[in-house]
RODO-2510 file (C-alpha; in nm, 4 decimals, decimal comma):
residues 111
     n   res          X          Y          Z
     1     x    13,4504    14,0826    10,2523
     2     x    13,6735    14,0053    10,5499
     3     x    13,8124    13,6602    10,6159
     4     x    13,5857    13,6313    10,9220
     5     x    13,2810    13,6989    10,7051
     6     x    13,4022    13,4426    10,4523
     7     x    13,4462    13,1828    10,7286
     8     x    13,1012    13,2587    10,8719
     9     x    12,9452    13,2273    10,5270
    10     x    13,1320    12,9018    10,4656
    11     x    13,0242    12,7667    10,8068
    12     x    12,6599    12,8536    10,7396
    13     x    12,6857    12,6839    10,4017
    14     x    12,8238    12,3721    10,5694
    15     x    12,5376    12,3602    10,8161
    16     x    12,2830    12,4076    10,5377
    17     x    12,4531    12,1365    10,3327
    18     x    12,4481    11,8927    10,6238
    19     x    12,0818    11,9629    10,6988
    20     x    11,9787    11,9173    10,3347
    21     x    12,1888    11,6051    10,2984
    22     x    12,0483    11,4526    10,6161
    23     x    11,6917    11,5330    10,5096
    24     x    11,7450    11,3575    10,1769
    25     x    11,9130    11,0638    10,3454
    26     x    11,6293    11,0249    10,5974
    27     x    11,3668    11,0319    10,3221
    28     x    11,5575    10,7742    10,1174
    29     x    11,6213    10,5495    10,4177
    30     x    11,2519    10,5602    10,5060
    31     x    11,1558    10,4615    10,1500
    32     x    11,3992    10,1683    10,1653
    33     x    11,2686    10,0532    10,5039
    34     x    10,9087    10,0714    10,3815
    35     x    10,9944     9,8762    10,0678
    36     x    11,1682     9,6028    10,2695
    37     x    10,8710     9,5791    10,5065
    38     x    10,6264     9,5560    10,2140
    39     x    10,8372     9,2889    10,0442
    40     x    10,8596     9,0886    10,3663
    41     x    10,4821     9,0999    10,4027
    42     x    10,4266     8,9935    10,0401
    43     x    10,6794     8,7115    10,0746
    44     x    10,5127     8,5820    10,3926
    45     x    10,1705     8,5909    10,2262
    46     x    10,3047     8,4128     9,9198
    47     x    10,4663     8,1482    10,1375
    48     x    10,1421     8,0914    10,3310
    49     x     9,9440     8,0577    10,0084
    50     x    10,1947     7,8091     9,8681
    51     x    10,1854     7,6109    10,1930
    52     x     9,8047     7,5903    10,1748
    53     x     9,8212     7,4695     9,8144
    54     x    10,0909     7,2193     9,9071
    55     x     9,8822     7,0802    10,1924
    56     x     9,5869     7,0416     9,9545
    57     x     9,7876     6,8572     9,6907
    58     x     9,6386     6,5174     9,6104
    59     x     9,9489     6,3637     9,4574
    60     x    10,3255     6,3871     9,4655
    61     x    10,3231     6,5282     9,1125
    62     x    10,0773     6,7997     9,2154
    63     x    10,2863     6,8830     9,5239
    64     x    10,6026     6,9116     9,3134
    65     x    10,4221     7,1386     9,0699
    66     x    10,3046     7,3674     9,3533
    67     x    10,6555     7,3793     9,4964
    68     x    10,8080     7,4470     9,1563
    69     x    10,5663     7,7338     9,0878
    70     x    10,6353     7,8798     9,4309
    71     x    11,0128     7,8625     9,3842
    72     x    10,9892     8,0253     9,0409
    73     x    10,7638     8,3095     9,1583
    74     x    10,9741     8,3604     9,4725
    75     x    11,2899     8,3903     9,2642
    76     x    11,1266     8,6347     9,0199
    77     x    10,9900     8,8429     9,3081
    78     x    11,3317     8,8473     9,4759
    79     x    11,5082     8,9626     9,1592
    80     x    11,2491     9,2368     9,1051
    81     x    11,2819     9,3464     9,4676
    82     x    11,6613     9,3484     9,4537
    83     x    11,6449     9,5653     9,1423
    84     x    11,4004     9,8051     9,3059
    85     x    11,6106     9,8278     9,6231
    86     x    11,9206     9,8893     9,4130
    87     x    11,7453    10,1813     9,2465
    88     x    11,6375    10,3188     9,5847
    89     x    11,9961    10,2990     9,7135
    90     x    12,1223    10,4781     9,4011
    91     x    11,8614    10,7498     9,4553
    92     x    11,9692    10,7760     9,8198
    93     x    12,3349    10,8183     9,7239
    94     x    12,2475    11,0694     9,4514
    95     x    12,0338    11,2733     9,6925
    96     x    12,3085    11,2783     9,9553
    97     x    12,5722    11,3737     9,6971
    98     x    12,3618    11,6557     9,5526
    99     x    12,3799    11,8505     9,8788
   100     x    12,7577    11,8156     9,8929
   101     x    12,7990    11,8986     9,5256
   102     x    12,6249    12,2338     9,5649
   103     x    12,8276    12,3193     9,8746
   104     x    13,1544    12,2288     9,7048
   105     x    13,0654    12,4466     9,4081
   106     x    12,9871    12,7404     9,6383
   107     x    13,3098    12,6856     9,8325
   108     x    13,5129    12,6823     9,5108
   109     x    13,3424    12,9983     9,3897
   110     x    13,4069    13,1761     9,7209
   111     x    13,7793    13,1010     9,7075
***
């Protein structure tokens, strides 16, 4: 195989790697965006429900209880969401790296 053929093969491999990597990145980024949008919607609904309960509270003690429950559930939801987003970002990085890993292995083998 001539050096020109090797360069052409390497160039094609680079283009394929970039296309695969971008496809994986786009899919992962879309999943993250959808998850953030869903969380925002759930958080807004939860806030509206808590506000309604707070407005219906008949005593200060009842109002404090509603607020306390809302704060606790909001915190738990946030921690769960942060964990889920962290996993999605790890998957995104892994997917992007996989394309490069294969290309690097092929480049090393061709040398």
